[in-house]
N, C-alpha and C positions, 0 to 999 in steps of 0.2 A: 486314436491312441493318446494316452495321457502325456502331459509334459513331464519328462523324466530328468530334466536338467538339474534338479536338486537331489538326484539319486546317484550314489556311487555305482560303478560298473557292476558290482556284485548284485545290486538291486535291479538294475536295468535287465540283467539276465534273468533274475527271479520273476520280474514282471512279464518278460517274454515267455516264460514257462507257465504263466497263469497264477503264480503265487503273488496274491495281492491282498493287502490288509482290508478288513471290512470298513465300510463307510458308515456303519451303524452308529448312531448317536451324533453324527455330524449334521449340523443344521445350516451351515454356510457353505459357499463354494470352497472346495478344498483342492489342495495340490499334494501330490505324492512326494514325500521326502524319505530318503534312505541313506543313513550314515552309520557306519559301525554296527552296533547291535540294534539300532533303532530304525524302524520302517513303519511309517504311518501317514495317514491323510491329515494335513494341517490346513487350517483356514488360509485361504489364498493370501490375505494381507499379512499373515505372520509366518508364512512358509520359509522365506529366506532367513528371517530372524531366527527361527527355531533351527534351521539347517546349520547356520553359523554357530549357534550355541553347541549343537551336537559335534560339529567339526572341532570345536575348541575343548570338547570333553565336558561341557556343562550340561548336566542331565536335566531335562524338563519332563514334567509328568503329564501336563495337559495345557491347553491354551484356547483362547477365543478372542477374535478381533472385535467383537461387538457383544459383550456379555449381556447387556440389558436391551439389546435391539434399539438403542437410541443414538448410536454413534459416539458415545461419550466414554466408554470404558472397555479397554482391552485388558487381558490378563494372561499371565504365564504362571504355571505351577512348577515348583522345584521341590526336590526331595529333602533339602536341608538348607539351613541358614548359610552354610558355607557355599552352596551352589548360588544362592542369591548374591553373596558377596563377590563370587567369581564373575557372575553375570554383570553386576554393576561395575566392577573393576575393568572388565573387558569392553563394556559399552561406552564408558565415559572416562574422560581424562579427569583425574581428581582435582585438578586446578581450574577446570573449565567452569565458566559462568553461564547461566541460562537466564532467560527473561525473568523467571520466577525465583531465582536464588542461586546458591552455591552448593555444589556437592562436595562435602568435606572428606574426600577419600573413601575408602571402603570399610573403615572401622571408625566408630562403632555403628553397627547396623541400624540401630534406632534412629540415629541422626541422619544416616544416608536416606532413609525412607520417609522422612517427615516432610513430604510435599515439596522439598526443595526443587526436585525435578518433576513434580507431579506424580510421584509414586505413593502408593499406600501398600503396606504389608499386612497380610492376614495370616494367621496360623499360630498365634501365641508364641512368638520367639521370646526367649529369656536369656539374659547374659549371665554366665557363670564366672564370677570374679576369680574363683580359685584356678580355673583352667584357662581363663582369658578367652573363652569361646562362646559363641552363640549356639544355643540348642533349642529344640522345640519342646513345648509342653504337650503331651499327648502324642497320639499316633496318627499324624496327618501331615500333609504337605504345607509348604509356605507358598502363598499366592501373592504375586506382585501385580497390582492393578495400575494402569496408566492410561492416559488419553491416547487414542489411536494416532493422533497427529505426531506423537513421539516415535512411532515405528521407524520412520526414515532415519532419524538421528541415531537410534539404537543400532539399526542395521549398519549404518556408516561406521560407527565405533567398533562393532563386532568384526566387520569386514577388515578394518584397519588392523585390528589385533591379529586376525587370522593371516593377513598378508605379512605381518611382521614375524609371527612365530609359527604359523602353520599348525599341524597336529602332530608333528615330529614322530610319526610312526605309532600314534596313539592306538590305532586299531589293527595294526599288522598281525598281532597274535590272534585276534578275534577272527579276522578274515582267513587266516591260515587254518584255524580250527574248524571253520565253517565252509571250507572249500572255495574261498574267493580269491 
């Protein structure tokens, strides 16, 4: 039986009924994660990180713990620049220092992702001065790449945020509509 410790009860029940997402396309050891509307196999090394993102309502689109199979680059995809800002704000204290630099809060996005914490952003984000928001150019996700050694620090930050705020009923309506 799969390790279902990162699945809400709703998905534990689905799994017991044989409703399991496909492992197609997964090239690394994966763990089943099920939270709110999301149920997927996630690379083992990123499973808790993605689970915590989902529990905090931060939508991820895809992830990989070893993008180039060299142990140097993990990544997580997000639907929007807002999701990236939420992720960084939840994972790191804006006043925290790291060996490689200082993370200056969660705005502006370009400064947050300029290698201060070893992050690189891809996906053509642009700043709209009129609205004061970051948007994407084109129809694609934002990818945040980072060294896999940062996973533990990110999980620690996300776990701390979740312990402080929880998901405050974030998925209650969804589970109610879906019989959970």
